[in-house]
C-alpha positions, -999 to 999 in steps of 0.1 A, spaced: -912 -428 167 -884 -448 163 -904 -471 139 -909 -439 119 -875 -431 117 -864 -468 107 -892 -465 81 -882 -434 66 -845 -443 67 -850 -478 50 -874 -469 25 -859 -434 17 -828 -450 9 -841 -479 -12 -858 -450 -31 -823 -433 -36 -805 -462 -46 -833 -473 -72 -834 -440 -84 -798 -430 -88 -789 -466 -99 -815 -468 -128 -808 -434 -142 -768 -441 -143 -771 -476 -157 -797 -462 -184 -768 -438 -195 -735 -456 -192 -718 -429 -214 -729 -403 -186 -720 -422 -157 -684 -429 -176 -680 -390 -178 -693 -385 -142 -667 -407 -128 -636 -397 -153 -644 -359 -141 -633 -368 -106 -597 -376 -121 -591 -401 -95 -591 -434 -112 -569 -449 -141 -590 -452 -174 -589 -490 -171 -612 -487 -139 -636 -463 -151 -657 -483 -177 -661 -510 -152 -673 -484 -124 -699 -469 -149 -717 -502 -149 -708 -517 -116 -714 -489 -95 -753 -485 -108 -759 -521 -105 -747 -522 -72 -769 -493 -65 -799 -512 -78 -791 -541 -57 -791 -524 -26 -821 -506 -35 -839 -538 -40 -824 -552 -5 -837 -524 12 -870 -526 -5 -876 -563 1 -861 -561 37 -833 -587 28 -803 -584 49 -809 -548 58 -780 -545 82 -758 -556 54 -772 -532 29 -769 -504 52 -736 -512 59 -724 -513 21 -747 -481 16 -725 -463 44 -692 -473 25 -703 -463 -8 -716 -429 5 -685 -424 22 -666 -429 -8 -689 -404 -25 -683 -379 -1 -646 -384 -2 -648 -381 -40 -667 -347 -39 -645 -334 -9 -615 -343 -33 -629 -328 -63 -635 -293 -45 -601 -294 -28 -582 -299 -60 -603 -271 -75 -621 -291 -101 -652 -279 -115 -674 -311 -116 -710 -319 -113 -714 -347 -91 -732 -372 -113 -751 -385 -81 -782 -388 -99 -771 -391 -136 -754 -367 -158 -721 -354 -144 -688 -345 -156 -673 -308 -160 -694 -279 -153 -679 -246 -152 -706 -232 -127 -698 -256 -99 -685 -240 -69 -686 -243 -30 -723 -242 -31 -727 -271 -54 -703 -291 -35 -717 -284 0 -750 -295 -14 -737 -327 -26 -719 -333 7 -749 -325 27 -773 -346 7 -746 -376 9 -742 -367 48 -780 -374 53 -783 -405 32 -752 -417 52 -771 -410 84 -801 -429 69 -776 -459 60 -763 -458 98 -798 -459 110 -806 -489 90 -776 -507 102 -784 -500 138 -824 -505 139 -835 -515 106 -873 -514 100 -882 -552 99 -920 -547 90 -928 -561 55 -894 -579 52 -887 -612 37 -866 -632 58 -838 -647 41 
């Protein structure tokens, strides 16, 4: 049973990162808009993050998929996910109406409210649990040994 959980955590998180990273990297203007909507960073950082963050997501996804440095990939995933959770909580607390931009799109959204923020936070907490599990007990079958 533990191996099944490890399998789901590793490959599920890999799929999440590969999907979100690819969508964001293919649409850097949408990524820029999503990051800017949080109103947390100076303009000089937004363009950089609109490309660097999706690239990092793709790298993490590939690391998990291939089974390379899985504990490190889990730790980096956890750090990024904590940042995402902080961003959503911060936007909600400051009364911003935004779409998280987690899987593309994003930016200001007049329909955003408590329900959408709770869904984003809950989903990211699930992904955070998957990252923590991967750090603790990575599924090493099919892994490439570095």
